[in-house]
C-alpha positions as CSV (number, residue, x, y, z in Angstrom):
1,X,29.3,-20.0,7.6
2,X,31.8,-18.5,5.3
3,X,31.9,-18.1,1.6
4,X,30.8,-21.1,-0.3
5,X,32.9,-22.7,-3.0
6,X,31.4,-23.6,-6.7
7,X,28.9,-22.2,-9.3
8,X,26.2,-23.6,-7.1
9,X,26.8,-21.8,-4.2
10,X,24.6,-18.8,-4.7
11,X,24.3,-17.5,-1.1
12,X,27.0,-16.8,1.5
13,X,26.9,-14.8,4.7
14,X,29.3,-11.7,5.4
15,X,29.6,-9.7,8.5
16,X,29.0,-6.4,6.7
17,X,25.8,-7.7,5.1
18,X,24.4,-8.8,8.3
19,X,25.2,-5.3,10.1
20,X,23.5,-3.7,7.2
21,X,20.4,-6.0,7.0
22,X,19.7,-7.0,10.3
23,X,19.9,-3.7,12.0
24,X,16.2,-4.1,13.2
25,X,16.7,-4.8,17.0
26,X,13.9,-2.3,17.7
27,X,11.0,-3.0,15.2
28,X,9.1,0.1,13.8
29,X,6.1,0.9,15.7
30,X,2.7,0.7,14.4
31,X,1.4,4.0,12.9
32,X,-1.7,4.2,14.9
33,X,-5.1,2.9,15.4
34,X,-5.7,2.7,11.7
35,X,-3.1,-0.2,11.8
36,X,-3.8,-1.9,15.2
37,X,-6.9,-1.8,17.4
38,X,-7.7,-3.3,20.7
39,X,-9.9,-5.4,19.2
40,X,-7.3,-6.6,16.7
41,X,-4.6,-7.2,19.6
42,X,-7.3,-9.3,21.4
43,X,-8.1,-11.4,18.3
44,X,-4.5,-12.0,17.7
45,X,-3.8,-13.0,21.3
46,X,-6.6,-15.3,20.9
47,X,-5.2,-16.9,17.6
48,X,-2.0,-17.5,19.3
49,X,-3.6,-19.2,22.2
50,X,-5.3,-21.8,19.9
51,X,-2.3,-22.4,18.2
52,X,-0.5,-23.1,21.5
53,X,-3.4,-25.1,22.9
54,X,-3.6,-27.3,19.8
55,X,-0.2,-27.8,18.5
56,X,0.4,-31.5,20.0
57,X,3.5,-33.0,21.3
58,X,5.2,-33.4,17.8
59,X,4.8,-29.6,17.2
60,X,3.0,-30.0,13.8
61,X,-0.6,-29.7,14.3
62,X,-1.4,-33.3,13.1
63,X,0.0,-32.0,9.5
64,X,2.8,-33.7,7.7
65,X,3.4,-30.3,5.4
66,X,6.3,-28.6,6.8
67,X,5.4,-25.6,4.9
68,X,2.3,-25.3,7.2
69,X,4.1,-26.0,10.3
70,X,6.4,-23.5,9.3
71,X,3.6,-20.9,9.0
72,X,2.6,-21.9,12.6
73,X,6.0,-20.7,13.8
74,X,5.7,-17.5,11.7
75,X,2.6,-16.6,13.4
76,X,4.4,-16.7,16.9
77,X,7.4,-14.9,15.3
78,X,5.6,-12.3,13.7
79,X,4.0,-11.4,17.3
80,X,7.4,-11.1,18.6
81,X,7.7,-14.6,20.2
82,X,11.1,-16.0,19.8
83,X,12.5,-19.6,20.1
84,X,12.9,-20.8,23.8
85,X,11.9,-17.5,25.2
86,X,8.9,-16.0,26.8
87,X,5.2,-17.1,26.8
88,X,5.4,-19.0,23.5
89,X,9.0,-19.8,23.3
90,X,8.5,-23.6,23.7
91,X,6.0,-23.6,20.8
92,X,8.1,-21.8,18.4
93,X,10.9,-24.4,19.4
94,X,8.7,-27.4,18.7
95,X,7.5,-26.1,15.4
96,X,11.1,-25.1,14.1
97,X,12.3,-28.5,15.3
98,X,9.8,-30.3,13.3
99,X,10.7,-28.4,10.1
100,X,14.5,-28.8,11.0
101,X,14.1,-32.6,11.5
102,X,12.2,-32.9,8.1
103,X,15.1,-31.3,6.2
104,X,16.6,-34.1,3.7
105,X,20.4,-34.2,2.9
106,X,19.5,-32.7,-0.4
107,X,18.3,-29.7,1.4
108,X,14.7,-30.4,0.5
109,X,11.9,-29.4,3.1
110,X,9.2,-31.9,2.2
111,X,8.0,-35.2,3.9
112,X,4.8,-35.1,2.2
113,X,3.9,-36.4,-1.4
114,X,6.6,-35.2,-4.0
115,X,3.9,-33.2,-5.8
116,X,4.1,-30.8,-2.9
117,X,7.9,-30.7,-2.9
118,X,8.4,-27.1,-3.8
119,X,5.0,-25.7,-2.0
120,X,6.5,-27.0,1.3
121,X,10.0,-26.1,0.5
122,X,9.6,-22.6,-0.5
123,X,7.2,-21.9,2.6
124,X,9.4,-23.6,5.2
125,X,12.7,-22.1,3.7
126,X,11.1,-18.5,4.0
127,X,10.2,-19.1,7.6
128,X,13.7,-20.5,8.4
129,X,15.1,-17.2,6.9
130,X,13.0,-15.1,9.0
131,X,13.8,-17.2,12.1
132,X,17.5,-17.4,11.5
133,X,17.5,-13.5,10.8
134,X,15.7,-13.1,14.5
135,X,18.1,-15.5,16.1
136,X,21.3,-16.1,14.3
137,X,21.1,-19.9,15.2
138,X,23.6,-21.8,13.5
139,X,21.8,-24.9,13.0
140,X,19.1,-23.0,11.2
141,X,21.6,-21.3,9.1
142,X,23.0,-24.7,7.9
143,X,19.5,-26.0,7.0
144,X,18.7,-22.7,5.3
145,X,21.9,-22.8,3.1
146,X,21.2,-26.1,1.9
147,X,17.5,-25.2,1.3
148,X,18.5,-22.2,-0.7
149,X,21.0,-24.2,-2.9
150,X,18.1,-26.4,-3.8
151,X,15.9,-23.6,-4.9
152,X,18.6,-22.5,-7.2
153,X,19.3,-25.9,-8.6
154,X,15.8,-26.7,-9.3
155,X,15.1,-23.5,-10.9
156,X,13.6,-24.2,-14.5
157,X,15.1,-23.1,-17.7
158,X,12.4,-20.4,-18.2
159,X,13.0,-19.1,-14.5
160,X,10.1,-20.7,-12.9
161,X,9.7,-23.9,-10.6
162,X,7.7,-27.2,-10.7
163,X,6.0,-28.7,-8.1
164,X,8.6,-31.6,-7.8
165,X,12.1,-30.4,-6.9
166,X,13.8,-31.1,-10.3
167,X,15.0,-28.8,-12.9
168,X,12.9,-28.7,-16.4
169,X,12.4,-26.8,-19.3
170,X,9.4,-24.9,-18.1
171,X,8.2,-24.0,-14.6
172,X,4.5,-24.8,-13.7
173,X,3.0,-21.8,-12.7
174,X,3.1,-18.4,-10.6
175,X,2.1,-19.8,-7.4
176,X,5.4,-21.9,-7.1
177,X,7.6,-18.9,-8.1
178,X,6.3,-16.6,-5.4
179,X,7.0,-19.1,-2.6
180,X,10.6,-19.4,-3.9
181,X,10.7,-15.6,-4.3
182,X,9.9,-15.1,-0.7
183,X,12.5,-17.8,0.4
184,X,15.2,-15.9,-1.7
185,X,14.5,-12.8,-0.3
186,X,14.0,-13.9,3.3
187,X,17.7,-15.2,3.0
188,X,19.1,-11.7,1.7
189,X,17.1,-10.3,4.6
190,X,19.1,-12.7,7.0
191,X,22.4,-12.0,5.6
192,X,22.8,-14.2,2.5
193,X,23.7,-13.1,-0.9
194,X,21.6,-14.5,-4.0
195,X,23.2,-14.8,-7.5
196,X,21.9,-12.1,-9.7
197,X,21.3,-14.5,-12.7
198,X,18.9,-16.5,-10.6
199,X,17.0,-13.2,-9.7
200,X,17.0,-12.1,-13.4
201,X,15.5,-15.1,-14.8
202,X,12.8,-15.3,-12.0
203,X,11.8,-11.8,-12.7
204,X,11.5,-12.4,-16.5
205,X,9.1,-15.4,-15.8
206,X,7.1,-13.5,-13.5
207,X,6.5,-10.9,-15.9
208,X,5.4,-13.2,-18.5
209,X,2.6,-14.2,-16.3
210,X,1.0,-10.8,-16.7
211,X,-1.8,-10.6,-19.1
212,X,-3.6,-7.5,-20.2
213,X,-7.3,-7.5,-21.0
214,X,-6.4,-6.3,-24.5
215,X,-4.6,-10.0,-24.9
216,X,-1.2,-8.5,-24.7
217,X,1.2,-10.6,-22.8
218,X,4.4,-10.0,-20.7
219,X,6.6,-7.5,-22.3
220,X,4.5,-6.4,-25.2
221,X,4.3,-2.7,-25.1
222,X,0.6,-2.9,-25.8
223,X,0.1,-4.6,-22.4
224,X,0.7,-1.3,-20.6
225,X,-2.6,0.0,-22.1
226,X,-5.6,-0.5,-20.0
227,X,-6.2,-2.8,-17.3
228,X,-4.7,-6.2,-16.8
229,X,-3.2,-8.7,-14.1
230,X,-1.0,-11.5,-13.2
231,X,-2.2,-15.1,-14.1
232,X,-1.7,-18.6,-12.7
233,X,-0.1,-19.9,-16.0
234,X,-0.8,-17.0,-18.5
235,X,-4.6,-17.7,-18.9
236,X,-6.0,-17.9,-15.2
237,X,-6.5,-14.6,-13.5
238,X,-7.2,-14.8,-10.0
239,X,-7.0,-12.3,-7.0
240,X,-4.3,-14.6,-5.5
241,X,-2.1,-14.6,-8.5
242,X,-2.6,-10.8,-8.6
243,X,-1.1,-10.6,-5.3
244,X,1.6,-13.1,-5.9
245,X,2.8,-11.2,-9.0
246,X,2.9,-8.0,-7.0
247,X,4.7,-9.9,-4.0
248,X,7.3,-11.6,-6.5
249,X,8.3,-8.0,-7.9
250,X,8.5,-6.3,-4.7
251,X,10.7,-9.1,-3.2
252,X,13.1,-8.9,-6.1
253,X,13.4,-5.1,-6.0
254,X,11.3,-4.1,-9.0
255,X,9.2,-1.4,-7.0
256,X,8.6,0.8,-10.1
257,X,7.2,-1.8,-12.3
258,X,4.2,-0.5,-14.2
259,X,2.2,-4.0,-13.4
260,X,2.1,-3.3,-9.7
261,X,-0.3,-0.5,-9.7
262,X,-2.5,-2.4,-12.1
263,X,-2.8,-5.5,-9.8
264,X,-3.1,-3.4,-6.7
265,X,-6.3,-2.0,-8.2
266,X,-7.7,-5.5,-8.7
267,X,-6.7,-6.4,-5.0
268,X,-8.3,-3.1,-3.8
269,X,-11.5,-3.8,-5.7
270,X,-11.9,-7.4,-4.2
271,X,-11.2,-6.2,-0.8
272,X,-14.1,-3.5,-0.9
273,X,-16.3,-6.2,-1.7
274,X,-15.7,-8.4,1.3
275,X,-18.8,-8.9,3.4
276,X,-17.9,-12.0,5.5
277,X,-20.4,-13.3,8.3
278,X,-19.4,-12.5,11.7
279,X,-17.9,-15.4,13.7
280,X,-18.1,-17.9,10.8
281,X,-14.4,-19.0,11.4
282,X,-13.6,-18.5,7.8
283,X,-10.5,-16.4,6.7
284,X,-11.6,-13.6,4.0
285,X,-10.9,-15.2,0.5
286,X,-8.9,-18.3,1.5
287,X,-5.9,-18.8,3.5
288,X,-3.5,-18.9,0.5
289,X,-5.0,-15.7,-1.0
290,X,-5.1,-13.7,2.3
291,X,-1.4,-14.4,2.9
292,X,-0.2,-12.8,-0.3
293,X,-2.8,-10.1,-0.5
294,X,-1.7,-9.1,3.0
295,X,2.0,-8.9,1.9
296,X,1.3,-7.2,-1.2
297,X,-0.5,-4.5,0.4
298,X,2.3,-4.1,3.2
299,X,5.0,-4.0,0.6
300,X,3.5,-1.3,-1.7
301,X,2.6,0.5,1.3
302,X,1.3,4.2,0.9
303,X,-2.5,4.5,0.3
304,X,-2.7,0.8,-0.9
305,X,-1.9,-0.3,2.7
306,X,-3.7,2.6,4.5
307,X,-6.9,2.3,2.5
308,X,-7.2,-1.4,2.3
309,X,-5.4,-3.0,5.6
310,X,-8.0,-1.9,8.1
311,X,-10.8,-3.7,6.2
312,X,-8.8,-7.0,6.1
313,X,-7.9,-6.5,9.8
314,X,-11.5,-5.9,10.7
315,X,-12.7,-8.8,8.9
316,X,-10.4,-11.2,10.6
317,X,-11.6,-9.9,14.0
318,X,-15.3,-10.3,12.8
319,X,-14.9,-13.9,11.5
320,X,-12.8,-15.5,14.4
321,X,-14.5,-18.5,15.9
322,X,-15.5,-17.4,19.6
323,X,-16.3,-20.6,21.5
324,X,-14.8,-20.3,25.0
325,X,-16.5,-23.8,25.9
326,X,-14.5,-25.6,23.1
327,X,-10.9,-25.0,23.4
328,X,-10.4,-27.0,20.1
329,X,-12.1,-24.1,18.3
330,X,-12.1,-21.1,20.4
331,X,-9.9,-18.3,18.6
332,X,-9.3,-20.1,15.3
333,X,-9.9,-19.6,11.8
334,X,-9.9,-22.0,9.1
335,X,-9.0,-22.2,5.4
336,X,-11.9,-22.2,3.0
337,X,-10.4,-23.9,0.0
338,X,-7.3,-26.0,0.1
339,X,-6.8,-27.5,3.5
340,X,-9.4,-29.1,6.0
341,X,-9.5,-30.6,9.4
342,X,-7.1,-29.4,11.9
343,X,-4.3,-28.7,9.3
344,X,-7.0,-26.4,7.5
345,X,-7.3,-24.6,11.1
346,X,-3.6,-24.5,11.5
347,X,-3.4,-22.8,7.9
348,X,-6.2,-20.4,8.6
349,X,-5.3,-19.3,12.2
350,X,-1.5,-19.0,11.3
351,X,-2.3,-16.8,8.2
352,X,-4.7,-14.7,10.2
353,X,-2.3,-14.0,13.0
354,X,0.5,-13.1,10.8
355,X,-1.7,-10.7,8.9
356,X,-3.0,-9.3,12.4
357,X,0.7,-9.1,13.6
358,X,2.1,-7.5,10.6
359,X,2.1,-3.8,11.9
360,X,4.2,-4.7,14.7
361,X,6.9,-5.2,12.1
362,X,9.0,-7.8,14.2
363,X,9.8,-9.9,11.1
364,X,13.0,-9.1,9.2
365,X,10.9,-9.1,5.9
366,X,8.7,-6.4,7.4
367,X,11.3,-3.9,8.3
368,X,11.1,-0.6,6.7
369,X,13.3,0.3,3.8
370,X,13.8,-1.2,0.3
371,X,16.5,-3.6,-0.8
372,X,18.8,-2.3,-3.3
373,X,20.8,-5.4,-4.3
374,X,18.3,-6.5,-7.1
375,X,17.1,-3.1,-8.1
376,X,19.0,-3.1,-11.7
377,X,19.3,-6.8,-12.0
378,X,16.5,-7.0,-14.5
379,X,17.8,-4.4,-16.8
């Protein structure tokens, strides 16, 4: 794909960018047993085996949410299984094929209710970006290009996004922004360029979702004083939003933002309280929260990752369902809040496998190094 014409063409692929960003043929190795254990490797393999056994002929685990199906593909990709290759190549192919076939001419990746437009779109576009970065498949590239344009076109005037794929005056909440942030960063890691004004406005919106305990908001200097955290919509502070805010700022290259350590403190405190029953099949927190908590810790790295990842990992090992006599359950996890039935098992198992596989660093977005392209964009 060459350079795209017109103001709305925010991304294009260049040979130099690809050489710089995709020099990850040999992934960084895990740093030791504190990252990967024998038990965590076995749990990951059991989880992937559940996903493979229960995918179904349509490749979608009985879900019409292309974002969740994309997460199923991501679980395999994060463990180093590529489309059409090796043990789970067929499963990756079927999942990605379901996502690609769901793409609309507008670029939208959603075939469910319109109220889930940008949830499914952001999740699926992120996964396509990772798959494209690992395979350089031109079909994935074309679908991804249209998907990324739609993210730009639907960015609201305040820098956020709504549930529905349409531009409005104000975005709805931080949970939507983080999904688009992941997709945009995934695009950069896969060799696309993103317009800086899009990123600048998104960063501003994310920061405005921070609330200090002294009731200062956003950019208020008083907000730096004392504890605080990111919120859903300016007023609802949750663990998930603490992680989402960190992930957004990290994806957009704002590594030194003072809000990050304040939210990492919140995350660490909640992880230290985990006491999940063994073998109950429930992921720690819920699948959505776990997905972003794991990424927030990994992206910040250092003591945050080393101190808290082993707890998350071991909780997943302990809670995995072990029922060898029942292939429909053995090796799975389930979401505890948002999605139920077989799609809920897909959600929980895919996220659990992704978190367990993170130390392998196979995905482009998990490769070592920081992105410099966005570093000064918010200044």
